[in-house]
N, C-alpha and C positions, 0 to 999 in steps of 0.2 A: 726428184732426180737432180744430179749434178749438172749445172749449166756449163756449156762449152765456153771457151774464151771469147769467141765472137760468133755472130750469125749474120746471115744475109737475108734481107727482105726486099720485096719489090712493090712498087706502086706505079701509077700512070706515068711518072717521070723517069722510072728506071730502077736500078738496084742500089742499095746502100748497105754498108756494114754497120752493125750495132754491137755494143758490148754484150757479151753473153749473159751477164748478170742482170741486164735491164729487163724489166717486165713491160716497159713501153715498147712501141714498135716504130716503123718507118714514118708513119704520119706524125707521130709525136716528135721524132727527130727533126723532121723538116720544120715543124712549128718552133722548136727550140732555136733553129737557125734563123727563122724569119722574124721572130718577135723577141729580140733581146731588149725589151722596153723598160720595165720597172725593176727587173731583177728579183721580183717576188713570184714564186710559182703558185699555182692554184692551191697547193697544199697548205699555204699560210691560212687558208680558211677551211679547217677540218670539217666544219658543218656542211660545206659544199661537197666535199668528197663523200661524206656519209650520205648526203642526199642523192648524189649520182649513183651510189651503190644501191640505195633503196629503189630508185627508178629502174635500174637494170635488173634487179632481182624481181621486181613486180612484172616487168615485161617478160622475163623468162617464165615465170609462173603462169602468166596469162597465155603465152604462146603454147606452153605445154598443155594447159587445160583445153585449149582450142585445137589440139592435135597438130600443131605446127612445129614443135620442137621435141626431138626424141628425149626420153626420160634420162638417159645417161648425160646428155648435154645439160639438161635442166639442173640435175643434181650438182654438176660441176660448177656451173655458173652461179647457182644459189649459194654454194659453199664458198666460192671466191668472194662473192658480194658480202656474205656474212662476216668474213674475215676483215674486209675493208671497213665495214660498218663498225667493227670492234676496234679499229685503229691500225690495222696492219696495212703495209704496202703504201702508205700515204706518201712516202718519200719518192715514189715512182710517178706521182702526179706532178709533172715538172714543167708543163707549159706555162708561159707567162700569163698573169691574170689579165693583162691588157693585150688583146690579140685581135687581128682582123678575122673575118669569116663567121661572124655572128655566133661564136662559141663552138664552131666545128672542131677546132683543135682540142678543146676541152673534152668534147664528146668522144673523139677518136682516142685521146689519151686514156679515157675511162674504158672504152671498148678493148683497147690493146692490153691494158694491165689486167683486166678481168679475164680476157681470153687466155693470156699466157699463164696466169695462176690456175685457171680451170684446166688448161692442158696438163700442167704438172699434176694436178689432183687426179687426172685421168691416166697418168702414167706416161705422158709424152713430153717431148722437149719444148721449151719456149720457141715460138716461131713456127711450129709444125702445124700450120693452120689448116691442113687438109682434114684434120680430125675435129677441129672446132675453130671457127673463123670469127675474127673480131666484128666484122660488119655483117656477114651473112647470118651469124648465130646470135652473138651478143647484142647486135643492133637490129635484130629481126623485128619487123613491124614498127620501126622507129625512124625518126629523123632528128638531126640536131635541133630542128625548129620546134619540136615538141618536148624532147628530152631536156634540153638546156633550160628553157624557162620554167619547166616543171621542177627541175632540180633547184633552180634559184629560189623558187617560192618555198620549197621545203626547207632549204638552208636558212632563208630569212625567217621562217616560222621558228626553227630551232633557235636561231640567234635572238629573236625577240623574246622568247621564253626566258633565256638566260639574262637578257638585259632587264626584263621586268623584275626578275629575282634580285638583281643588283640594285635596281631603283627602290624596291621594297626594303632592302637592307639599309640603304641611305635614308629612306623615309623614316625608318624606325630610329636611326641615329638622331635625326632631327627631333623626332617625337620624344625621345629620351631626354634630350637637352631641354626641350620645351617644358617637360615636367620638372626638371631640376631647377629651371629658371622661372617657375610659375609665380613666385613672390618677388621677383626682382623688378622694381619700378624703374622706368626710364622714360625719356622723351621720344615720342614718335616724330617723324619728319615728313614733310611734303615739299617737293622742289628743293630739297636739302636745307629747308628752313624749319625752325622749331614749329611743331604743330601742337599736339596734345599728348598727355601721358598715356603710356601703355605699359605692359610688362614685357620683359625680354622673352618670357615664355610664350606670349602671344605672337611675338615676332618669329620665333623659331617654329612655333606650331603652324604658322602660315606656310613656311617652307615645306613642312611635311605634307600639308594639304595639296600644295602645288604639285609635288611629286606624285601623290596619289591620283590626282586628276590625269596626269600624263600616262601613268600606268594603265588607266582605263582606256585612254585614247589609243594606246598601242595595242591593247587587246582587241579593240574594234578593227584596227588596221590589219591585224593578223588574220582576222576572219576573211577579209577581202582577198588575201593571197592563198586561200585554200581552194579556189576555183582554178582548175588546171586544164591544159589542152593536150594532155597525153593521149595519143591516138590520132592526133591531127595530121601527123607526119609533116610533109613539106609545107603546105599552105593552109591546111585545115580541111581538106577534102577527104583525108583518111586513105589516100591511095596506098596500095600494098598492105592493107590491114584487113583482117577478118571483120565482118560487120559488128560482131560483139566485142571486139578487142578493147576498144576504148573503155567501156564500162567494166569489163573483167579486170583489165590492168589497174583501173582506178580502185576497184575493190581490194585487190592485192596490195596496192601501194598504201592505202589507208591502214591496213592490218600491219604491214611491215614497218611503216614509219611512225605509226601512232598519231598521225596528223589527219584530221577529218576532211580530207580532200574530196572534191566532187568534180565531175566532168562538166565543162562549160556547155551551155545549151547550144551555142553556135561556135564551132571550132575555127571557122574562118575568121570570125571577129576576134576570138581569143588568141589566135596566133599572131595577130598584128598589134593588139592593144597592150600597151605598157602602163595603162592607167593605175593599176593596183600598185605598181612600183613607185609611181609618182606620188600616190596617196601616202604610202608608207614613208617615203623620203620626207614628205611634208610634215608628218607627225614626228619623225626623228628631229627635224629642224625645230619643231615646237619644243620638244624636250630640251634640245641644246640651248635655245634662246632663254628659256626659263631657268635652266640650270646655271647658265652664265650670269643671268641677273642675280641669282642667289649668291654666286661667288663674288660678284661685284660688291654686294652688300657686306659679305664677310670681310672683304679687304678694307672696305670703308669703315666698318664698325671697329675693326682692330687697328686702324691707322694710328700711328704715333711712334713709340708708346707715350710720348709726352706732348707732342705738338699736333696730334691728330684727335680723332674722336675718343679713342682709347677705351671704348666701352667693354669690349671683350678681348680675350687673349687667345690667339691660335697657338697650338702646340709648336714648340721649337723643333724643327726637323733638320735644319742644316744652317751653317754660317751663310749670311746673306751678302757679304761684300768682301772683295779682296783688298779693299782700301780702308773701309770704315770698320774699326774693331767693334765687335759686339752687335753689329746690325743683323737683324733677322727679318727675312722677307716672307710674305704669304705665298710661298711657292706652290702649295697644293691647290688653292683656288686658282692661281695663275695657270697651272697646267690644264685645269678643267676649262677655264676660259678659252684656251687655245684649241682644245678639242671641239668646243662649240663653234669656233670660227671655221674649223675644218668641216664640220658637219653642215654648216650653212653653205659653204662652197660646194660640198658634195651634192647638196640638194639642187643647186643650179646645174651641175653636171648631169644629174639624172633628168632634169627637166629638158635640157637641150637634147640629150640622147633619145629620150622618148619622142620628142617632137620630130626628130630627124628620121624616124621610120618612114619607109616608103612602100606603098601598095600592100602586099600581103605579108610583109615581114619587117622586123626591125633588126638591122645588122649591128646595132650598137649596144646590145645587151651585155657584152662583157664589161664595158665601162659602167653601166648601170649596176651590175653585180659588184664590181670592185668598190664603187662609191658607197653602195648600201652596206656592204659587209664591213668596210672601214668605219662607217658611222656607227653601226651596231656594236662592233668590237671595242672601239675607242670609248664610246659612251659607257659601255658596261665597265670597262677598266677604270674609267674616270670616277664613276659612282662608287666603286669599291674603295679606291684610293682616298677619295674625299671623305667617305665615312670613317675609315680606319685611321687615317693619318691626319685628319683635321677635325671633323665635327665631334667625334666622341671625346676629344681632349680639350674642347673649348671651355674656358672658364670666364666668369663674369667679374667685372670690377664694380661691385654692388654699391659701395659708398659713393664712388665717383658719379655713377648714374643717378643716384638719389639726390645728390647735391645739385646736379644739373636740373632735375625736376623742380626742386624747391626754389631754385634761382631763375626758373624760366619765366618768360612772359606768357607762354602758352596756357598755363594753368588758369589764366583769367577767363578762359572759355567756360570753365566749370562754374564761374560766378555769374555768368551772363543771365541765366534764368532768374537769378535773385536780384540783381542790380540793374539789369537792362543792358542792351547792346551799346547805347551811347556812353553810359557811365563806364562800362567795361572797356570800351575803346580808349577813353580818357585815362583810365587807370593803367592800361597797357603802355600808353605813350609816356606817362609819368614814370613808370617803372624803367622804361628803356632809357629815358633821358637822365634820370637820377642815379640809376644803378641799384636802387633799392628793390626789395622783393615785392611781389604783388601782395603777398600776405601782410607784410608790415605796412604797406601803403594803404591797403583796404582798412586795416585796423586804425591807422592814424587818421584817416579821413572819416572814420565813423560809419563806413558803409555797411559793415557787418560786425557782429560781436565776435570776440575771440572764440567762444563756444561754437558759434555758427560756422566760422571759418574752418575750425579744426574738423567739424563734422563734414562740411562740404568737400574739403581737400583730403579726406581719407583716401588711401590708395585704392581701396575697393570701389569707391565712388568714382574715381577718376578713370578707371580702366574698363568699365562695363556699363550697360544701361541700368539706370536706377530710377525708380519713381521719386519725384520731388514735389515739394509743396512750396511755392514762392513765399518768401518771408514778408513780402509787402506787395 
């Protein structure tokens, strides 16, 4: 139906005029006025909007199954929710992501948009709530206190799935480079000092393994957020619900969302406990810390090009200086570092917000949601950018690295089983003081024959465990 230019709605504070085209209602309008905080509407997180529609559809299906919601209303609500899940009407989810009221404004925004779209589908005007009401019908058997955390968990589950896909993509980029660099000999370092030889492939392979470990940890964390409190209503007692509602709604929600949700054993506990969000945030911090460490390495290994380590070359993506001609900076690793710093800060925010809950509820779940979704979204984007605009284009300065190995003091470690620790130490000191190579000094001192030295210092002997037989 064609919407009127304006419409009037009422709440406990009085009447307000809304634009006729708006699918949201008076409660959303008041939230818009009360919370001009971040400038970011909840629709910046599409997975949250999808999750809210899943919860509302599951509630309508459960209420109808239990004889509490007429079939015509069920059909209209389900159809409206299906459209929202498919991406429609997200621009009408307008309340700020940071809001007081424990998410009530988000829940009301969802109720009003779904109700007004459902009214249209039933042949009525938006705002004609006598036929289908946002709170009496769309919010039937619900409270913000069970809808909002359930939607947050669904949205986080959706987001984690996408983040893990991006991490797997980045992991494969590192694995591909590891394979390409499998024969590239270089010096490993500990405390930024020369250690022993390794291959560049081993170095990049370790980055791939680190990502794989964190993918697994995220999978574990995602299972913790599949326990929901839908049906708890205000504080977990289930007031205003049918005795079977919680389990019926959970069954429908699992089917609609594709997420293996389960009803918490104790809904009073589940309604006040934000532990699963704290756990998830901690795992996201773990991902960020390790990803940032990897980017630190990439920046260090590519430092130079002539006065640094200069072992690898990152792809040139943009000019690096407005004053130094030709300078190129490692901007892609740098932006991922900054994402990591943000995620670490977000984890602290989640921790404080979870701790600040009082008695039977936590009023600070909106900032928990905002922090988690920022972390998930930015980490995902960072992984994709790092893979495509950096890792896949990295090249190795093979001869430079091999020369460093041949001139290093660290290769004396490979001689220790044959000449002993004391002689190896003396050899290393002599090499450092004279500037001569370990190889030439060992040969000159008659410690080993040329044939023995060449056998011991083969790259394949230097970079993996090998059986050895002492020469004396």
